[in-house]
C-alpha positions as CSV (number, residue, x, y, z in Angstrom):
1,M,4.0,-24.4,-32.6
2,A,5.2,-23.8,-36.1
3,T,2.3,-24.3,-38.6
4,A,1.8,-26.6,-41.0
5,Y,1.0,-25.5,-44.8
6,I,-0.2,-27.6,-48.1
7,V,1.9,-26.6,-51.0
8,D,0.4,-28.5,-53.8
9,A,-1.6,-31.7,-53.9
10,V,-1.8,-34.5,-56.7
11,R,-3.4,-37.6,-57.6
12,T,-3.3,-40.0,-60.5
13,A,-6.7,-41.0,-61.8
14,G,-8.3,-44.3,-60.7
15,G,-8.1,-47.4,-62.4
16,R,-10.3,-50.4,-61.9
17,R,-9.3,-53.8,-61.0
18,G,-7.7,-55.2,-64.0
19,G,-8.3,-52.1,-65.5
20,R,-5.8,-49.2,-67.1
21,L,-3.6,-49.0,-64.3
22,A,-2.9,-52.9,-63.9
23,G,0.4,-53.1,-66.2
24,V,1.9,-50.3,-63.8
25,H,4.1,-51.4,-60.9
26,P,2.8,-50.1,-57.5
27,V,6.1,-48.8,-57.0
28,D,6.2,-46.8,-60.4
29,L,2.8,-45.4,-60.0
30,G,4.5,-43.7,-56.5
31,A,7.0,-42.6,-58.5
32,A,4.8,-41.1,-61.1
33,V,2.9,-38.7,-58.6
34,F,6.3,-37.8,-56.8
35,D,8.0,-37.0,-60.0
36,A,4.6,-34.4,-60.8
37,I,5.5,-32.3,-57.2
38,A,8.8,-32.1,-58.1
39,E,8.0,-30.5,-61.7
40,R,5.0,-28.5,-60.5
41,N,6.8,-26.6,-57.7
42,D,10.3,-25.0,-58.5
43,F,12.1,-25.8,-55.5
44,D,15.7,-27.7,-54.1
45,T,13.9,-31.8,-54.1
46,S,17.3,-32.6,-52.0
47,K,15.9,-30.9,-49.2
48,I,12.9,-33.1,-48.2
49,D,13.3,-34.1,-45.2
50,D,11.3,-37.3,-45.8
51,V,8.6,-39.2,-47.1
52,V,6.0,-40.9,-45.5
53,T,3.7,-43.3,-47.3
54,G,0.5,-44.8,-46.5
55,C,-0.2,-48.6,-48.0
56,V,-2.4,-50.8,-46.4
57,S,-1.5,-54.3,-48.6
58,Q,2.4,-54.1,-47.3
59,G,3.1,-57.7,-49.7
60,G,4.6,-58.7,-52.7
61,Q,5.2,-55.9,-55.1
62,Q,4.7,-53.3,-52.0
63,T,6.9,-54.7,-49.3
64,M,10.6,-53.8,-48.7
65,D,9.7,-50.3,-47.8
66,L,7.3,-48.8,-51.0
67,G,7.9,-45.7,-50.6
68,R,11.2,-45.9,-50.3
69,N,11.8,-47.6,-53.5
70,A,9.1,-45.7,-55.2
71,V,11.9,-42.5,-54.4
72,L,14.4,-44.5,-55.8
73,A,12.4,-44.8,-59.0
74,S,11.7,-41.6,-59.1
75,R,13.7,-38.0,-60.5
76,L,14.2,-37.3,-56.6
77,P,17.2,-37.7,-54.8
78,D,18.4,-40.8,-53.8
79,S,19.4,-39.0,-50.7
80,I,15.6,-38.7,-49.2
81,P,14.5,-41.1,-46.8
82,A,10.8,-42.3,-46.7
83,V,8.6,-44.5,-44.3
84,T,5.8,-46.8,-45.2
85,I,3.2,-46.9,-42.9
86,D,-0.6,-48.7,-42.2
87,R,-3.2,-47.4,-40.7
88,Q,-5.8,-49.4,-42.8
89,C,-7.4,-46.8,-44.8
90,G,-6.6,-44.0,-43.4
91,S,-3.0,-44.4,-44.1
92,S,-2.0,-41.8,-46.2
93,Q,-4.3,-39.4,-44.1
94,Q,-2.4,-40.3,-41.4
95,A,0.6,-40.1,-43.5
96,V,-0.4,-36.4,-43.8
97,Q,-0.8,-36.0,-40.5
98,F,2.5,-37.5,-39.3
99,A,4.2,-34.6,-42.3
100,A,2.2,-32.0,-40.8
101,Q,3.5,-32.8,-36.9
102,G,7.1,-32.9,-38.1
103,V,6.5,-29.7,-39.6
104,M,4.6,-28.4,-36.6
105,S,7.4,-29.8,-33.9
106,G,10.2,-28.3,-35.9
107,T,12.1,-31.0,-36.6
108,Q,11.6,-30.7,-40.2
109,D,11.0,-28.0,-42.8
110,I,9.4,-30.0,-45.7
111,V,7.7,-33.9,-46.3
112,L,6.2,-35.3,-49.1
113,A,3.1,-37.4,-47.6
114,S,2.0,-39.5,-49.6
115,G,0.1,-42.9,-51.0
116,I,0.6,-45.7,-53.1
117,E,-2.1,-49.0,-53.9
118,S,-2.7,-51.4,-56.7
119,M,-5.6,-53.4,-55.7
120,T,-5.0,-55.5,-58.8
121,R,-1.4,-56.8,-58.1
122,V,-1.8,-56.8,-54.4
123,P,-5.1,-57.8,-53.5
124,M,-6.9,-56.8,-51.1
125,G,-6.3,-59.3,-48.0
126,S,-4.0,-61.3,-49.7
127,V,-1.7,-60.5,-47.3
128,A,-3.4,-62.5,-44.4
129,T,-5.0,-65.4,-46.3
130,L,-1.5,-66.2,-48.2
131,F,0.3,-66.6,-44.9
132,M,-2.9,-68.6,-43.1
133,K,-2.8,-70.9,-46.3
134,E,0.8,-71.4,-45.9
135,G,0.0,-72.3,-42.3
136,L,1.6,-69.2,-40.9
137,G,-1.2,-68.1,-38.8
138,N,-3.6,-65.8,-38.5
139,Y,-3.5,-62.0,-37.3
140,K,-6.2,-62.8,-34.3
141,S,-4.0,-63.9,-31.5
142,P,-4.9,-66.0,-28.6
143,R,-5.9,-62.6,-26.6
144,L,-7.8,-60.9,-28.9
145,E,-10.1,-64.0,-29.6
146,E,-10.8,-64.0,-25.8
147,K,-11.7,-60.4,-26.0
148,Y,-13.8,-61.0,-29.2
149,P,-14.4,-64.8,-29.7
150,G,-15.6,-66.2,-32.7
151,I,-15.7,-62.6,-34.5
152,M,-14.1,-62.0,-37.8
153,F,-13.4,-58.6,-38.3
154,S,-15.4,-57.3,-41.3
155,Q,-16.3,-53.9,-42.9
156,F,-19.2,-55.7,-44.8
157,M,-20.8,-56.7,-41.4
158,G,-20.2,-53.3,-40.2
159,A,-21.6,-51.3,-43.0
160,E,-24.9,-53.0,-42.2
161,M,-24.4,-53.0,-38.9
162,I,-24.8,-48.8,-39.5
163,V,-27.7,-49.2,-41.8
164,K,-29.7,-50.7,-39.3
165,K,-28.7,-48.5,-36.3
166,H,-29.7,-45.3,-38.5
167,G,-32.6,-47.0,-39.9
168,F,-31.6,-46.5,-43.9
169,T,-33.3,-48.2,-46.8
170,K,-31.6,-50.1,-49.5
171,D,-33.5,-46.7,-51.8
172,D,-31.3,-45.1,-49.7
173,L,-27.9,-46.5,-50.2
174,D,-28.8,-46.7,-53.8
175,A,-29.7,-42.7,-54.3
176,F,-26.5,-42.2,-52.3
177,A,-24.5,-43.6,-55.1
178,L,-26.2,-42.5,-57.7
179,E,-25.5,-39.0,-56.6
180,S,-21.6,-40.0,-56.3
181,H,-21.3,-40.7,-59.8
182,R,-23.4,-38.0,-61.2
183,R,-21.3,-35.7,-59.1
184,A,-17.9,-37.3,-60.4
185,K,-19.3,-37.2,-63.9
186,A,-20.1,-33.7,-63.7
187,A,-16.9,-32.7,-61.8
188,T,-14.9,-34.3,-64.8
189,E,-16.6,-33.0,-67.5
190,A,-16.0,-29.6,-65.9
191,G,-12.4,-29.9,-65.9
192,S,-12.8,-30.4,-61.8
193,F,-10.1,-32.6,-61.7
194,D,-7.2,-31.1,-64.3
195,R,-5.1,-29.8,-61.4
196,E,-5.4,-32.7,-59.1
197,I,-5.0,-35.6,-61.7
198,V,-1.2,-36.8,-63.0
199,P,-1.3,-38.9,-65.9
200,V,0.4,-41.8,-66.4
201,E,1.8,-43.5,-69.3
202,I,-0.2,-46.9,-70.1
203,E,0.2,-49.6,-72.7
204,T,-2.8,-50.5,-74.5
205,A,-3.7,-52.8,-77.5
206,D,-3.8,-49.1,-79.3
207,G,-0.4,-48.4,-78.0
208,K,0.5,-46.0,-75.3
209,E,-2.0,-43.6,-74.2
210,W,-2.5,-41.4,-71.0
211,H,-4.7,-42.4,-68.4
212,K,-5.8,-39.4,-66.8
213,V,-9.8,-39.9,-66.1
214,D,-11.1,-41.8,-63.5
215,E,-12.1,-45.5,-64.7
216,G,-14.7,-46.6,-62.7
217,I,-17.1,-43.5,-62.9
218,R,-20.6,-45.0,-64.4
219,F,-21.3,-41.4,-66.6
220,D,-24.6,-43.4,-67.9
221,A,-25.6,-44.7,-64.1
222,T,-29.5,-44.4,-63.4
223,L,-31.0,-45.5,-60.4
224,E,-32.6,-48.6,-61.7
225,S,-28.9,-49.9,-63.3
226,I,-28.0,-49.1,-59.5
227,A,-30.7,-50.8,-58.2
228,G,-30.8,-53.9,-60.0
229,V,-27.1,-54.9,-58.5
230,K,-27.1,-57.8,-56.4
231,L,-27.0,-57.8,-52.4
232,L,-23.6,-58.6,-51.2
233,Q,-25.4,-61.1,-48.7
234,E,-28.6,-62.8,-48.3
235,G,-31.5,-60.3,-46.3
236,G,-28.6,-57.6,-46.6
237,T,-28.7,-54.2,-47.9
238,I,-25.3,-53.6,-49.3
239,T,-24.2,-54.2,-53.3
240,A,-21.7,-53.3,-55.2
241,A,-23.0,-50.9,-56.2
242,T,-23.2,-48.7,-53.2
243,S,-19.7,-49.9,-51.8
244,S,-16.3,-48.2,-52.6
245,Q,-14.9,-49.5,-55.5
246,I,-11.8,-51.5,-55.9
247,C,-8.7,-49.5,-57.7
248,D,-5.1,-49.0,-58.0
249,G,-3.5,-45.3,-57.7
250,A,-1.3,-43.1,-55.6
251,S,-1.2,-39.9,-54.5
252,A,0.9,-37.0,-52.8
253,V,1.1,-34.0,-50.8
254,L,3.9,-31.5,-50.1
255,V,3.8,-30.6,-46.9
256,C,6.1,-27.6,-45.8
257,S,6.9,-25.1,-42.6
258,E,7.1,-21.5,-43.1
259,Q,10.4,-20.9,-43.2
260,A,10.9,-23.5,-46.2
261,L,7.7,-21.3,-48.1
262,K,10.1,-18.2,-47.5
263,D,13.5,-20.6,-48.1
264,H,12.2,-22.0,-51.6
265,G,9.7,-19.0,-52.5
266,L,6.8,-21.4,-52.2
267,T,3.3,-20.3,-52.3
268,P,1.2,-22.2,-50.1
269,R,-2.3,-23.4,-51.0
270,A,-3.8,-24.4,-47.5
271,R,-2.9,-24.4,-43.8
272,I,-3.3,-27.3,-41.4
273,H,-5.3,-26.5,-38.9
274,H,-6.3,-29.6,-37.0
275,V,-5.1,-33.6,-37.0
276,S,-6.3,-35.6,-35.0
277,V,-7.6,-39.8,-34.8
278,T,-9.6,-41.4,-32.4
279,A,-10.6,-45.5,-32.0
280,G,-13.9,-46.9,-31.0
281,D,-16.1,-49.6,-31.7
282,P,-13.9,-52.6,-33.5
283,V,-16.8,-54.0,-34.5
284,I,-19.3,-51.8,-36.3
285,M,-16.1,-50.1,-37.1
286,L,-16.6,-47.7,-39.8
287,E,-18.8,-45.5,-37.2
288,E,-15.7,-43.6,-35.8
289,P,-15.7,-41.0,-38.3
290,L,-19.0,-39.6,-36.6
291,F,-17.5,-39.2,-33.1
292,A,-14.2,-38.2,-34.6
293,T,-15.1,-35.3,-36.3
294,E,-17.2,-34.1,-33.3
295,R,-14.4,-34.2,-31.1
296,A,-12.1,-32.7,-34.1
297,L,-14.5,-29.8,-34.4
298,K,-14.9,-29.2,-30.3
299,K,-10.8,-29.1,-30.4
300,A,-10.3,-26.5,-33.7
301,G,-13.2,-24.7,-32.5
302,L,-15.1,-24.7,-35.0
303,K,-18.8,-25.9,-35.7
304,I,-20.1,-28.0,-38.8
305,E,-21.2,-25.0,-39.9
306,D,-18.0,-23.4,-40.3
307,I,-16.8,-26.4,-42.5
308,D,-17.7,-25.3,-46.1
309,A,-16.5,-28.8,-48.2
310,Y,-16.0,-32.3,-46.2
311,E,-14.8,-35.1,-47.4
312,V,-15.9,-38.0,-45.6
313,N,-14.7,-41.2,-47.3
314,E,-17.5,-43.3,-48.9
315,A,-16.2,-46.8,-48.2
316,F,-19.9,-48.1,-48.2
317,A,-22.8,-45.8,-48.7
318,P,-24.3,-45.9,-45.1
319,V,-20.8,-43.9,-43.6
320,P,-21.3,-41.1,-45.1
321,L,-24.8,-40.8,-44.6
322,A,-24.4,-41.6,-40.8
323,W,-22.1,-39.2,-40.6
324,L,-24.1,-36.7,-42.1
325,K,-27.5,-37.3,-40.0
326,Y,-25.3,-37.5,-37.1
327,L,-23.6,-34.3,-37.4
328,G,-26.7,-32.3,-39.0
329,A,-24.3,-31.8,-41.9
330,D,-25.3,-30.2,-45.3
331,P,-25.3,-32.5,-47.8
332,A,-24.6,-30.5,-51.0
333,R,-20.8,-30.2,-49.1
334,L,-20.1,-33.6,-49.0
335,N,-18.2,-35.1,-51.1
336,V,-18.7,-32.4,-54.0
337,H,-16.7,-33.7,-56.9
338,G,-18.2,-37.6,-55.8
339,G,-16.5,-39.6,-53.8
340,A,-15.0,-43.4,-53.6
341,I,-18.5,-45.1,-55.2
342,A,-18.0,-43.7,-58.4
343,L,-14.1,-42.5,-58.2
344,G,-12.8,-45.7,-56.6
345,H,-11.1,-46.4,-53.4
346,P,-7.2,-47.2,-53.3
347,L,-6.9,-48.1,-49.8
348,G,-3.7,-46.7,-49.0
349,A,-3.8,-44.1,-51.5
350,S,-7.2,-42.7,-50.4
351,G,-6.3,-40.5,-47.8
352,A,-3.7,-38.1,-49.4
353,K,-6.3,-38.3,-52.7
354,L,-9.8,-37.0,-51.2
355,M,-7.0,-34.2,-49.5
356,A,-6.4,-33.2,-53.2
357,T,-9.9,-33.3,-54.3
358,L,-10.6,-31.2,-50.8
359,I,-8.2,-28.5,-51.9
360,N,-9.2,-27.9,-55.5
361,A,-13.1,-27.9,-54.1
362,L,-12.6,-25.6,-51.7
363,E,-10.8,-23.3,-54.3
364,A,-13.6,-23.9,-57.0
365,R,-16.2,-23.0,-54.1
366,G,-14.3,-20.1,-52.5
367,G,-14.6,-21.8,-49.3
368,K,-12.5,-21.3,-46.4
369,Y,-12.7,-24.9,-43.9
370,G,-12.0,-28.4,-45.3
371,L,-12.4,-31.5,-43.2
372,Q,-11.6,-34.6,-44.2
373,T,-12.6,-38.0,-42.4
374,M,-12.2,-41.5,-43.4
375,C,-13.4,-44.7,-41.6
376,E,-10.8,-47.5,-41.2
377,G,-10.2,-51.0,-40.1
378,G,-10.1,-51.6,-36.0
379,G,-12.6,-48.8,-35.5
380,Q,-11.0,-46.1,-36.1
381,A,-10.5,-42.4,-37.8
382,N,-8.4,-39.8,-38.8
383,V,-10.0,-36.2,-39.0
384,T,-7.9,-33.1,-41.0
385,I,-9.1,-29.9,-41.4
386,I,-7.9,-27.2,-43.4
387,E,-8.0,-23.9,-44.2
388,R,-7.7,-22.6,-47.4
389,L,-5.3,-19.3,-48.3
């Protein structure tokens, strides 16, 4: 089987809902990261075999094959095809895995994996609720209702179930959230994100500016300020402060074959060692990364101790906390530059975004293996293991 290599990985800085990226069309967010890949890497972009784009809320400005529209809006040749996919929060991690599988199969040599999500312009859940309001039906079919009677699949409910199952307290969640902001602040101030962030030109009240710092980081966060945020539901433990931030952003990862590296004189930054996806309980929903990681490590012939850095998406604080507890993993290697609680979770863009951060973290720490996983709607989870070169 052929080997898939990552040549480059980039992302925009996150924008808060209604914040600094609110004025940028999602197609143009995608075009910005596509242009950056082309500008940063000296190769014939017409040789890109395909673009695979992850996006969760495929409605409004994010319809009509969002990935293809981003290609057309970018400086890439119009001859490059694109497809837009949805595996919920893992959409662009799946895009990376599809890109890798295309290369590993020998059917493709250069694939651009990407993710785009403007949660300001296409609000989370709107593609379902707008149809329901118009009397066009619900995603839950009669047969699905028969199997899961009265259950409206909820990530918030799943997060609270994980808290109870694994014995966490609200204090545990608050402390984790503070650490996410602390690490993101430290990474930003140290310039750790400089290589991965693509500046995006925006219009502000003071004129044009470049957006290049993640807008969600609370540089002055304290345990007291986090602990004081109101609960999302009475009797629960989760707050907005211990949840991922709604975010606008885009990301892209350039995946190539060994032949493409030779043909175009490209230098790889990492080798894709393992890709997999699993599914489990759709009600607790967010717990699957625990079991998916366990399975992936076994198939890859590795132990958790072999992994030098892990990116576990901070959809809600109890998810990475449960992951750490279940696998006996080292908290010092987890989300070393902060996670979605501080940096934001632009849904379909998060998978490729985390890959960009993971590669840079490995390079900064001199690590060999990195692992990325995401909890996803429907009780699914992707796992990608890379080897830094």
